[in-house]
C-alpha positions as CSV (number, residue, x, y, z in Angstrom):
1,X,99.8,93.2,99.1
2,X,102.9,91.2,99.0
3,X,102.7,87.5,98.9
4,X,105.4,85.4,100.1
5,X,105.8,81.6,99.5
6,X,107.3,78.9,101.6
7,X,109.6,77.5,99.0
8,X,111.1,81.1,98.5
9,X,112.0,81.4,102.2
10,X,115.7,81.6,102.9
11,X,116.9,80.6,106.5
12,X,118.6,83.5,108.2
13,X,119.9,81.8,111.2
14,X,119.6,82.7,114.9
15,X,120.8,86.2,114.6
16,X,117.5,87.6,113.6
17,X,115.2,86.0,115.9
18,X,111.5,86.0,114.4
19,X,112.8,87.3,111.1
20,X,112.2,85.5,107.9
21,X,113.8,86.2,104.3
22,X,112.7,85.4,100.9
23,X,114.3,85.3,97.4
24,X,111.4,86.9,96.1
25,X,107.8,88.2,96.8
26,X,104.9,88.4,94.7
27,X,103.0,91.5,94.2
28,X,99.2,90.8,93.8
29,X,97.9,94.1,92.7
30,X,98.3,96.6,90.1
31,X,98.4,99.5,92.6
32,X,101.2,101.9,93.6
33,X,103.5,101.1,96.5
34,X,106.5,102.8,98.0
35,X,110.3,102.1,97.8
36,X,111.6,103.6,101.0
37,X,115.1,104.1,102.0
38,X,115.5,104.6,105.7
39,X,117.8,104.2,108.6
40,X,116.8,102.4,111.9
41,X,119.0,103.7,114.7
42,X,119.3,102.0,118.2
43,X,121.7,101.7,120.9
44,X,123.7,99.1,118.8
45,X,124.2,101.6,116.0
46,X,122.6,102.8,112.7
47,X,121.1,100.2,110.2
48,X,120.3,101.4,106.7
49,X,117.5,99.4,105.2
50,X,114.9,99.5,102.3
51,X,111.2,98.8,102.9
52,X,108.6,98.1,100.3
53,X,105.4,99.8,101.7
54,X,102.1,99.1,100.3
55,X,99.7,101.5,102.0
56,X,99.8,105.3,102.5
57,X,98.9,104.7,106.2
58,X,101.9,102.5,106.8
59,X,104.1,105.2,105.1
60,X,102.7,107.8,107.7
61,X,103.3,105.5,110.6
62,X,107.0,105.1,109.5
63,X,107.4,108.7,109.3
64,X,105.9,109.1,112.8
65,X,108.4,106.5,114.1
66,X,111.2,109.0,114.6
67,X,110.9,108.7,118.3
68,X,111.7,105.0,117.8
69,X,114.9,105.6,115.9
70,X,113.7,105.5,112.3
71,X,114.5,108.2,109.8
72,X,113.3,108.2,106.2
73,X,115.9,109.1,103.6
74,X,114.1,108.8,100.3
75,X,110.8,107.7,99.1
76,X,110.1,106.6,95.6
77,X,106.6,105.8,94.1
78,X,106.4,102.7,92.2
79,X,103.5,103.2,90.0
80,X,101.7,101.0,87.5
81,X,101.5,102.1,83.7
82,X,97.9,102.8,84.1
83,X,98.4,105.5,86.5
84,X,101.7,107.0,85.1
85,X,100.5,107.0,81.5
86,X,103.4,104.8,80.1
87,X,101.9,101.4,80.1
88,X,105.0,100.3,82.2
89,X,105.9,100.3,86.0
90,X,107.9,103.1,86.9
91,X,109.8,104.3,90.2
92,X,110.1,108.1,90.7
93,X,111.1,110.2,93.8
94,X,107.9,111.2,95.8
95,X,107.7,114.7,97.2
96,X,104.1,114.3,98.9
97,X,101.0,112.5,99.2
98,X,97.7,114.4,99.4
99,X,94.2,112.9,100.2
100,X,90.7,113.6,99.7
101,X,87.6,112.0,100.9
102,X,85.4,110.5,98.2
103,X,82.4,108.3,98.4
104,X,84.3,105.1,98.4
105,X,86.9,106.3,101.1
106,X,90.1,108.2,100.5
107,X,91.7,109.1,97.2
108,X,95.2,110.0,96.9
109,X,97.3,112.2,94.6
110,X,101.1,111.3,94.4
111,X,103.2,114.5,93.9
112,X,106.5,113.7,92.4
113,X,109.7,115.6,92.6
114,X,109.5,115.9,89.0
115,X,106.5,118.0,89.2
116,X,104.2,115.2,87.9
117,X,101.2,114.3,89.9
118,X,99.6,110.8,89.6
119,X,96.0,110.0,90.9
120,X,94.8,106.5,92.2
121,X,91.4,107.4,90.8
122,X,91.0,108.8,87.4
123,X,87.8,110.6,88.6
124,X,89.8,112.5,91.4
125,X,92.0,114.3,88.9
126,X,88.9,116.8,88.2
127,X,88.6,117.6,92.1
128,X,89.3,121.2,93.0
129,X,92.7,121.9,94.8
130,X,90.9,123.1,98.1
131,X,89.6,119.5,98.6
132,X,93.0,118.0,99.0
133,X,95.0,117.7,102.3
134,X,98.6,117.0,102.7
135,X,98.8,113.4,104.0
136,X,102.6,112.8,103.9
137,X,105.5,114.9,103.0
138,X,109.0,113.4,102.1
139,X,110.6,116.7,102.9
140,X,109.4,116.4,106.5
141,X,111.6,113.4,107.2
142,X,114.8,115.2,106.3
């Protein structure tokens, strides 16, 4: 989850009613998140934007918002070092997210364009392929 602090807020004026901007946000977890390049199209035109998305469900909801003028152009997985094996945060282009049900809820596998796959739970790596279901495909948005 992203944390914002009052002293980091930057006034945006009256053009963006109800909007807030911050010079920085803090990320409180060592969990993966998504860096999404998208466009928001409405009657006034096309607005390119970048979103930082914390949950897989929010990413799925954004992909389903095509009818509301949203189009995902690219998704990058931002993964912590414990997940990607480097010990450092990495940002890599995402191909798909697959999910499977486990005792504590849903476990996810993040399939990258490079061919690598990262798992949010180490124990999920050993699950058979037939247990996994496609949850999100980056190719479906193009």
